[in-house]
PAMARNU-610163 format. One record per atom (N, C-alpha, C, O): atom name; x, y, z. Coordinates in Angstrom, 3 decimals, padded with zeros to 6 digits. Example, Ala and Ser with C-alpha at 12.3 -4.5 7.8 and 13.67 -1.06 7.14 Angstrom:
BEGIN
SITE   atom         xx         yy         zz
SITE      N    013.190   -005.690    007.800
SITE     CA    012.300   -004.500    007.800
SITE      C    013.200   -003.300    007.800
SITE      O    014.236   -003.319    008.465
SITE      N    012.850   -002.250    007.080
SITE     CA    013.670   -001.060    007.140
SITE      C    012.900    000.030    007.870
SITE      O    013.409    001.138    008.039
END
This chain:
BEGIN
SITE   atom         xx         yy         zz
SITE      N    014.860   -062.420   -001.584
SITE     CA    013.771   -063.710   -001.230
SITE      C    012.052   -063.200   -001.457
SITE      O    011.310   -062.319   -001.022
SITE      N    012.009   -063.901   -002.038
SITE     CA    010.150   -063.094   -002.095
SITE      C    009.530   -064.089   -001.615
SITE      O    009.743   -065.299   -001.537
SITE      N    008.727   -063.387   -001.304
SITE     CA    007.109   -064.134   -000.068
SITE      C    005.730   -063.460   -000.312
SITE      O    005.366   -062.285   -000.264
SITE      N    005.383   -064.100   -000.464
SITE     CA    003.743   -064.050   -000.617
SITE      C    003.419   -064.421    000.567
SITE      O    003.738   -065.608    000.622
SITE      N    002.781   -063.972    001.972
SITE     CA    001.713   -064.161    003.385
SITE      C    000.080   -064.295    003.059
SITE      O   -000.564   -063.288    003.356
SITE      N   -000.328   -064.896    002.750
SITE     CA   -001.738   -064.915    003.153
SITE      C   -002.187   -064.397    004.567
SITE      O   -001.412   -064.304    005.520
SITE      N   -003.290   -064.125    004.596
SITE     CA   -003.418   -064.009    005.621
SITE      C   -005.315   -063.676    005.381
SITE      O   -005.729   -063.325    004.276
SITE      N   -006.486   -063.901    006.862
SITE     CA   -007.810   -063.226    007.091
SITE      C   -008.253   -064.852    007.061
SITE      O   -009.020   -064.706    008.012
SITE      N   -008.365   -066.007    006.801
SITE     CA   -008.825   -066.850    006.262
SITE      C   -009.504   -067.255    008.136
SITE      O   -009.437   -066.607    009.181
SITE      N   -010.039   -068.451    007.836
SITE     CA   -010.934   -068.256    009.040
SITE      C   -012.404   -069.534    008.500
SITE      O   -012.731   -070.167    007.496
SITE      N   -013.031   -069.261    010.345
SITE     CA   -014.811   -070.457    009.973
SITE      C   -015.395   -069.353    010.153
SITE      O   -015.040   -068.820    011.205
SITE      N   -016.189   -068.746    009.536
SITE     CA   -017.853   -068.347    008.991
SITE      C   -018.503   -069.084    008.636
SITE      O   -018.182   -069.923    007.795
SITE      N   -019.729   -068.983    009.228
SITE     CA   -021.387   -068.961    009.079
SITE      C   -021.656   -068.955    007.915
SITE      O   -020.802   -068.177    007.491
SITE      N   -022.311   -069.303    006.957
SITE     CA   -022.913   -068.913    005.485
SITE      C   -023.628   -067.869    005.504
SITE      O   -024.843   -067.909    005.699
SITE      N   -023.050   -066.935    005.328
SITE     CA   -023.990   -065.870    004.683
SITE      C   -023.267   -064.183    005.501
SITE      O   -023.722   -063.041    005.450
SITE      N   -021.990   -064.736    006.203
SITE     CA   -020.883   -064.188    006.564
SITE      C   -019.978   -063.772    005.746
SITE      O   -019.905   -064.218    004.601
SITE      N   -019.159   -062.857    006.218
SITE     CA   -017.870   -061.556    005.436
SITE      C   -016.799   -062.618    005.905
SITE      O   -016.977   -063.269    006.934
SITE      N   -015.325   -062.813    004.859
SITE     CA   -014.144   -062.310    005.445
SITE      C   -013.269   -061.726    004.219
SITE      O   -013.512   -061.955    003.034
SITE      N   -012.327   -061.022    004.653
SITE     CA   -011.477   -060.269    004.311
SITE      C   -009.823   -060.977    004.366
SITE      O   -009.002   -060.758    005.257
SITE      N   -009.639   -061.799    003.250
SITE     CA   -008.080   -061.871    003.188
SITE      C   -007.700   -061.081    002.431
SITE      O   -008.225   -060.663    001.399
SITE      N   -006.126   -060.665    003.229
SITE     CA   -005.492   -060.129    003.160
SITE      C   -004.123   -060.983    001.583
SITE      O   -004.735   -061.803    000.899
SITE      N   -003.064   -060.852    001.277
SITE     CA   -002.056   -061.225    000.310
SITE      C   -000.876   -060.033    000.770
SITE      O   -001.436   -058.936    000.773
SITE      N    000.546   -059.921    001.147
SITE     CA    001.194   -059.248    001.117
SITE      C    001.938   -059.580    001.299
SITE      O    002.114   -060.411    002.190
SITE      N    003.650   -058.681   -000.151
SITE     CA    004.450   -059.843   -000.680
SITE      C    005.709   -058.835   -000.362
SITE      O    005.684   -057.614   -000.206
SITE      N    006.743   -059.686   -000.320
SITE     CA    007.839   -058.736   -000.548
SITE      C    009.003   -059.440   -001.335
SITE      O    009.038   -060.663   -001.474
SITE      N    009.909   -058.626   -001.819
SITE     CA    011.529   -058.972   -002.704
SITE      C    010.566   -058.922   -003.963
SITE      O    010.932   -059.594   -004.928
SITE      N    009.787   -058.455   -004.039
SITE     CA    009.297   -058.476   -005.812
SITE      C    009.106   -056.584   -004.979
SITE      O    009.102   -056.178   -003.817
SITE      N    008.923   -055.650   -006.879
SITE     CA    008.050   -055.093   -006.957
SITE      C    006.930   -055.591   -007.409
SITE      O    006.763   -056.390   -008.331
SITE      N    006.050   -055.005   -006.613
SITE     CA    004.556   -055.198   -006.111
SITE      C    003.742   -054.044   -007.301
SITE      O    002.846   -054.576   -007.957
SITE      N    003.892   -053.207   -007.462
SITE     CA    002.927   -052.343   -008.387
SITE      C    003.581   -052.556   -009.718
SITE      O    003.630   -051.485   -010.323
SITE      N    004.151   -053.643   -010.456
SITE     CA    004.219   -054.053   -011.533
SITE      C    003.764   -055.406   -011.752
SITE      O    004.272   -055.952   -012.732
SITE      N    002.779   -056.212   -010.958
SITE     CA    002.764   -057.610   -011.115
SITE      C    001.042   -057.301   -011.237
SITE      O    000.330   -056.341   -010.944
SITE      N    000.770   -058.847   -011.913
SITE     CA   -000.812   -058.591   -011.441
SITE      C   -000.507   -059.490   -011.297
SITE      O    000.466   -060.202   -011.547
SITE      N   -002.302   -059.562   -010.379
SITE     CA   -002.163   -060.773   -008.625
SITE      C   -003.244   -061.043   -008.831
SITE      O   -004.041   -060.307   -009.413
SITE      N   -003.486   -062.195   -008.376
SITE     CA   -004.449   -062.594   -008.632
SITE      C   -005.465   -063.428   -006.973
SITE      O   -005.137   -062.962   -005.882
SITE      N   -006.170   -064.147   -006.980
SITE     CA   -006.434   -065.000   -005.526
SITE      C   -007.296   -066.562   -006.161
SITE      O   -008.410   -066.722   -006.660
SITE      N   -006.267   -067.434   -005.878
SITE     CA   -006.991   -069.124   -006.380
SITE      C   -007.995   -069.080   -005.109
SITE      O   -008.482   -068.405   -004.202
SITE      N   -007.928   -070.191   -005.686
SITE     CA   -008.762   -071.297   -004.222
SITE      C   -009.065   -073.187   -004.419
SITE      O   -009.475   -073.749   -005.434
SITE      N   -008.724   -073.777   -003.179
SITE     CA   -008.793   -075.063   -004.189
SITE      C   -009.169   -076.124   -003.205
SITE      O   -008.326   -076.329   -002.332
SITE      N   -010.283   -076.853   -003.164
SITE     CA   -011.053   -077.242   -002.182
SITE      C   -010.067   -078.673   -002.691
SITE      O   -009.448   -078.926   -003.725
SITE      N   -010.292   -079.425   -001.380
SITE     CA   -010.492   -080.941   -000.637
SITE      C   -011.128   -081.645   -002.145
SITE      O   -012.209   -081.237   -002.568
SITE      N   -010.087   -083.092   -003.147
SITE     CA   -010.513   -083.584   -003.986
SITE      C   -010.824   -082.107   -005.855
SITE      O   -011.353   -082.495   -006.896
SITE      N   -010.409   -080.931   -005.680
SITE     CA   -010.968   -080.560   -006.196
SITE      C   -009.662   -079.954   -007.535
SITE      O   -008.799   -080.823   -007.661
SITE      N   -009.540   -079.363   -007.979
SITE     CA   -008.597   -078.558   -009.169
SITE      C   -008.079   -077.574   -008.528
SITE      O   -008.495   -077.909   -007.418
SITE      N   -007.411   -076.474   -008.301
SITE     CA   -007.606   -075.483   -007.942
SITE      C   -007.995   -074.398   -009.283
SITE      O   -007.548   -074.551   -010.420
SITE      N   -008.429   -073.881   -009.084
SITE     CA   -009.166   -072.690   -010.137
SITE      C   -009.233   -071.005   -009.138
SITE      O   -009.314   -070.705   -007.947
SITE      N   -009.171   -070.491   -010.041
SITE     CA   -009.177   -068.671   -010.167
SITE      C   -010.303   -068.349   -009.819
SITE      O   -011.290   -069.073   -009.950
SITE      N   -010.301   -067.186   -009.316
SITE     CA   -011.010   -067.017   -008.335
SITE      C   -011.365   -065.386   -009.024
SITE      O   -012.494   -065.178   -009.469
SITE      N   -010.416   -064.409   -009.054
SITE     CA   -010.309   -063.212   -008.870
SITE      C   -008.772   -062.200   -009.176
SITE      O   -007.706   -062.359   -008.581
SITE      N   -009.021   -061.302   -010.121
SITE     CA   -007.029   -061.360   -010.625
SITE      C   -007.294   -059.690   -010.899
SITE      O   -008.148   -059.543   -011.773
SITE      N   -006.903   -058.734   -010.502
SITE     CA   -006.381   -057.842   -011.110
SITE      C   -004.561   -057.538   -011.570
SITE      O   -003.459   -058.032   -011.332
SITE      N   -005.090   -056.539   -012.264
SITE     CA   -003.504   -055.545   -013.031
SITE      C   -002.972   -055.302   -012.686
SITE      O   -003.201   -055.514   -011.496
SITE      N   -001.776   -054.682   -012.843
SITE     CA   -001.242   -053.585   -012.430
SITE      C   -001.834   -052.274   -012.832
SITE      O   -001.683   -051.284   -012.117
SITE      N   -002.493   -052.235   -013.938
SITE     CA   -002.939   -051.160   -014.250
SITE      C   -004.272   -051.175   -013.137
SITE      O   -004.550   -050.028   -012.786
SITE      N   -005.043   -052.108   -012.589
SITE     CA   -005.641   -052.113   -011.512
SITE      C   -007.883   -052.243   -012.388
SITE      O   -008.930   -051.670   -012.087
SITE      N   -007.462   -053.411   -013.558
SITE     CA   -008.104   -053.919   -014.224
SITE      C   -008.882   -054.973   -014.128
SITE      O   -008.896   -055.602   -015.186
SITE      N   -009.630   -055.494   -013.181
SITE     CA   -009.662   -056.652   -012.979
SITE      C   -011.114   -058.084   -013.489
SITE      O   -011.862   -058.108   -014.467
SITE      N   -011.004   -058.862   -012.559
SITE     CA   -011.489   -059.468   -013.462
SITE      C   -011.985   -061.085   -012.299
SITE      O   -011.195   -061.840   -011.731
SITE      N   -013.372   -061.137   -012.294
SITE     CA   -013.391   -061.982   -011.121
SITE      C   -014.386   -063.794   -011.868
SITE      O   -014.956   -063.795   -012.959
SITE      N   -014.319   -065.041   -010.943
SITE     CA   -014.721   -065.614   -011.935
SITE      C   -015.951   -065.994   -012.007
SITE      O   -016.229   -065.443   -010.942
SITE      N   -017.715   -066.811   -012.571
SITE     CA   -018.642   -066.497   -013.040
SITE      C   -018.910   -066.696   -011.478
SITE      O   -019.476   -065.914   -010.714
SITE      N   -018.383   -067.884   -011.217
SITE     CA   -019.393   -068.230   -009.504
SITE      C   -019.081   -066.908   -008.770
SITE      O   -020.176   -066.389   -008.553
SITE      N   -018.245   -066.242   -008.361
SITE     CA   -017.963   -065.414   -007.408
SITE      C   -019.673   -063.941   -007.567
SITE      O   -019.997   -063.123   -006.706
SITE      N   -020.044   -064.070   -008.342
SITE     CA   -021.599   -063.520   -008.834
SITE      C   -021.723   -062.319   -008.572
SITE      O   -022.738   -061.659   -008.795
SITE      N   -020.370   -061.784   -007.908
SITE     CA   -021.002   -060.296   -007.271
SITE      C   -020.859   -060.081   -006.107
SITE      O   -021.000   -058.982   -005.570
SITE      N   -020.455   -061.473   -005.385
SITE     CA   -020.227   -061.127   -003.933
SITE      C   -018.378   -061.286   -003.376
SITE      O   -017.957   -061.193   -002.223
SITE      N   -018.051   -061.392   -003.898
SITE     CA   -016.445   -061.228   -004.228
SITE      C   -015.213   -059.781   -005.022
SITE      O   -015.027   -059.723   -006.237
SITE      N   -014.661   -058.963   -004.195
SITE     CA   -013.937   -057.696   -004.600
SITE      C   -012.846   -057.675   -004.414
SITE      O   -012.324   -057.603   -003.302
SITE      N   -012.120   -057.751   -005.771
SITE     CA   -009.956   -058.514   -005.533
SITE      C   -009.834   -056.287   -005.356
SITE      O   -010.467   -055.396   -005.923
SITE      N   -008.833   -056.263   -004.419
SITE     CA   -007.901   -054.761   -004.375
SITE      C   -006.474   -054.688   -003.970
SITE      O   -005.749   -055.378   -003.253
SITE      N   -006.368   -053.928   -004.472
SITE     CA   -004.812   -053.595   -004.143
SITE      C   -004.403   -052.613   -003.664
SITE      O   -005.021   -051.720   -004.243
SITE      N   -003.474   -051.992   -002.675
SITE     CA   -002.845   -051.622   -002.341
SITE      C   -001.671   -051.227   -002.576
SITE      O   -001.129   -051.297   -001.474
SITE      N   -000.754   -050.768   -003.474
SITE     CA    000.767   -050.738   -003.896
SITE      C    001.324   -050.085   -003.152
SITE      O    002.532   -050.018   -003.380
SITE      N    000.901   -049.421   -002.136
SITE     CA    001.971   -048.524   -001.313
SITE      C    002.232   -049.628   -000.026
SITE      O    003.083   -049.525    000.857
SITE      N    001.285   -050.648   -000.198
SITE     CA    001.635   -051.651    000.911
SITE      C    001.819   -053.207    000.257
SITE      O    001.345   -054.212    000.785
SITE      N    002.261   -053.202   -000.453
SITE     CA    002.619   -054.227   -001.795
SITE      C    001.702   -055.729   -001.283
SITE      O    002.091   -056.886   -001.123
SITE      N    000.218   -055.028   -001.111
SITE     CA   -000.777   -055.927   -000.507
SITE      C   -002.074   -056.069   -001.699
SITE      O   -002.559   -054.962   -001.934
SITE      N   -002.503   -056.823   -002.223
SITE     CA   -003.351   -057.554   -002.769
SITE      C   -004.716   -058.376   -001.628
SITE      O   -004.398   -059.336   -000.926
SITE      N   -006.514   -057.685   -001.616
SITE     CA   -007.177   -057.865   -000.772
SITE      C   -008.468   -058.793   -001.403
SITE      O   -008.634   -058.745   -002.621
SITE      N   -009.558   -059.798   -000.415
SITE     CA   -009.878   -060.130   -001.980
SITE      C   -011.342   -060.084   -000.627
SITE      O   -011.658   -061.035    000.087
SITE      N   -011.851   -058.988   -000.629
SITE     CA   -013.471   -058.923    000.008
SITE      C   -014.470   -060.391    000.196
SITE      O   -015.326   -060.653   -000.649
SITE      N   -014.341   -060.884    000.863
SITE     CA   -015.945   -062.012    000.339
SITE      C   -017.068   -061.685    001.481
SITE      O   -016.902   -061.577    002.696
SITE      N   -018.141   -061.573    000.788
SITE     CA   -019.863   -061.210    001.067
SITE      C   -019.914   -062.964    000.943
SITE      O   -019.140   -063.854    000.591
SITE      N   -021.482   -062.842    001.520
SITE     CA   -022.723   -063.655    001.280
SITE      C   -021.891   -064.399    001.114
SITE      O   -021.406   -064.505   -000.012
SITE      N   -021.420   -065.200    002.208
SITE     CA   -020.068   -066.577    001.838
SITE      C   -021.003   -068.226    001.973
SITE      O   -021.537   -068.410    003.066
SITE      N   -021.161   -069.259    000.986
SITE     CA   -021.349   -069.883    000.340
SITE      C   -020.078   -071.239    001.046
SITE      O   -018.853   -071.354    000.994
SITE      N   -021.628   -072.364    001.892
SITE     CA   -020.028   -072.923    002.029
SITE      C   -019.661   -074.111    000.883
SITE      O   -019.400   -075.250    001.270
SITE      N   -019.658   -073.844   -000.237
SITE     CA   -019.342   -073.946   -001.265
SITE      C   -017.885   -073.028   -002.087
SITE      O   -017.145   -073.143   -003.065
SITE      N   -018.110   -072.175   -001.001
SITE     CA   -016.569   -071.268   -001.040
SITE      C   -015.752   -072.020    000.264
SITE      O   -014.949   -071.297    000.854
SITE      N   -015.857   -072.964    000.589
SITE     CA   -014.705   -073.413    001.718
SITE      C   -013.386   -074.089    000.961
SITE      O   -013.572   -075.039    000.201
SITE      N   -011.881   -073.505    001.219
SITE     CA   -011.158   -073.671    000.419
SITE      C   -010.475   -073.198    000.801
SITE      O   -010.661   -072.080    001.281
SITE      N   -008.547   -074.193    000.790
SITE     CA   -007.649   -072.959    000.727
SITE      C   -008.293   -071.903   -000.081
SITE      O   -009.362   -071.921   -000.691
SITE      N   -007.035   -070.596    000.109
SITE     CA   -006.594   -069.705   -000.930
SITE      C   -005.620   -068.948   -000.751
SITE      O   -005.369   -068.204    000.197
SITE      N   -004.829   -069.235   -002.092
SITE     CA   -004.046   -069.018   -002.069
SITE      C   -003.539   -067.476   -002.746
SITE      O   -004.557   -066.885   -003.106
SITE      N   -002.793   -066.984   -002.914
SITE     CA   -002.637   -065.455   -004.280
SITE      C   -001.016   -065.489   -005.000
SITE      O    000.101   -065.912   -004.700
SITE      N   -001.435   -065.026   -005.717
SITE     CA    000.034   -065.504   -006.741
SITE      C   -000.296   -064.454   -007.342
SITE      O   -001.412   -063.948   -007.464
SITE      N    001.403   -063.891   -007.991
SITE     CA    002.050   -062.547   -008.556
SITE      C    002.815   -062.982   -009.373
SITE      O    003.763   -063.759   -009.263
SITE      N    002.245   -062.289   -010.497
SITE     CA    002.844   -062.819   -011.726
SITE      C    003.310   -061.055   -012.933
SITE      O    002.799   -059.948   -013.104
SITE      N    004.406   -061.732   -013.399
SITE     CA    004.575   -060.917   -014.651
SITE      C    006.016   -061.653   -015.248
SITE      O    007.023   -062.177   -014.772
SITE      N    005.203   -061.213   -017.177
SITE     CA    006.422   -061.632   -017.400
SITE      C    006.997   -062.850   -018.181
SITE      O    007.686   -062.887   -019.200
SITE      N    006.366   -064.097   -017.171
SITE     CA    006.866   -065.385   -016.886
SITE      C    007.318   -065.355   -015.428
SITE      O    008.066   -066.247   -015.029
SITE      N    007.028   -064.666   -014.846
SITE     CA    007.511   -064.958   -013.437
SITE      C    006.910   -065.048   -012.405
SITE      O    006.877   -063.912   -011.931
SITE      N    006.253   -065.941   -011.568
SITE     CA    004.912   -066.678   -011.326
SITE      C    005.946   -066.747   -009.516
SITE      O    006.906   -067.427   -009.152
SITE      N    005.171   -065.760   -008.879
SITE     CA    004.911   -066.877   -006.903
SITE      C    003.603   -066.724   -006.692
SITE      O    002.723   -065.945   -007.060
SITE      N    003.772   -068.416   -005.456
SITE     CA    002.852   -068.102   -005.305
SITE      C    002.901   -068.263   -003.139
SITE      O    003.784   -068.731   -002.420
SITE      N    001.865   -067.785   -002.864
SITE     CA    001.620   -067.326   -001.164
SITE      C    001.137   -069.342   -000.648
SITE      O    000.551   -070.063   -001.455
SITE      N    001.455   -069.717    000.427
SITE     CA    001.421   -070.388    001.179
SITE      C   -000.029   -071.239    001.381
SITE      O   -000.298   -072.409    001.653
SITE      N   -000.924   -069.856    001.065
SITE     CA   -002.176   -070.787    001.446
SITE      C   -002.921   -070.140    002.855
SITE      O   -002.488   -070.474    003.957
SITE      N   -004.010   -069.242    002.737
SITE     CA   -005.303   -069.784    003.917
SITE      C   -006.657   -070.020    003.505
SITE      O   -007.446   -069.726    002.608
SITE      N   -006.544   -070.874    004.874
SITE     CA   -007.853   -071.688    004.911
SITE      C   -009.015   -071.024    005.403
SITE      O   -009.235   -070.366    006.420
SITE      N   -009.744   -071.386    004.361
SITE     CA   -011.416   -070.322    004.434
SITE      C   -012.667   -071.850    004.804
SITE      O   -012.671   -072.894    004.151
SITE      N   -013.462   -071.581    005.818
SITE     CA   -013.895   -072.465    006.111
SITE      C   -015.441   -072.173    005.811
SITE      O   -015.416   -071.287    006.664
SITE      N   -016.376   -072.144    005.489
SITE     CA   -017.967   -071.722    006.078
SITE      C   -019.064   -072.640    006.496
SITE      O   -019.422   -073.459    005.650
SITE      N   -019.389   -072.642    007.131
SITE     CA   -020.431   -073.395    007.900
SITE      C   -022.098   -073.485    007.682
SITE      O   -022.709   -072.476    008.032
SITE      N   -022.777   -074.437    007.217
SITE     CA   -023.483   -073.591    007.069
SITE      C   -024.768   -074.305    008.373
SITE      O   -025.813   -073.698    008.606
END
């Protein structure tokens, strides 16, 4: 059974930081490309950042250098370090693992940034 479990969300003031984690089980994590997405109320889900199975990273333009994605294959975990958070970053954050047409999603962790 494949599971992706996100954690680390919460309520933070603008300018603060959070570190999200997504721990996986049931897959050979090291061969998967993984990504973080987010969905704010009334908006479509959007890509935040992704990291390939070889460690190549990409981040969305709106991140503007504030977020960093990383992975620890020994722990089957992907991270999203978020700094300088803004109220516009408030959303449900999801992780996704993809490999050759197989894709799995977690249930999400809520991030709320107060002004």
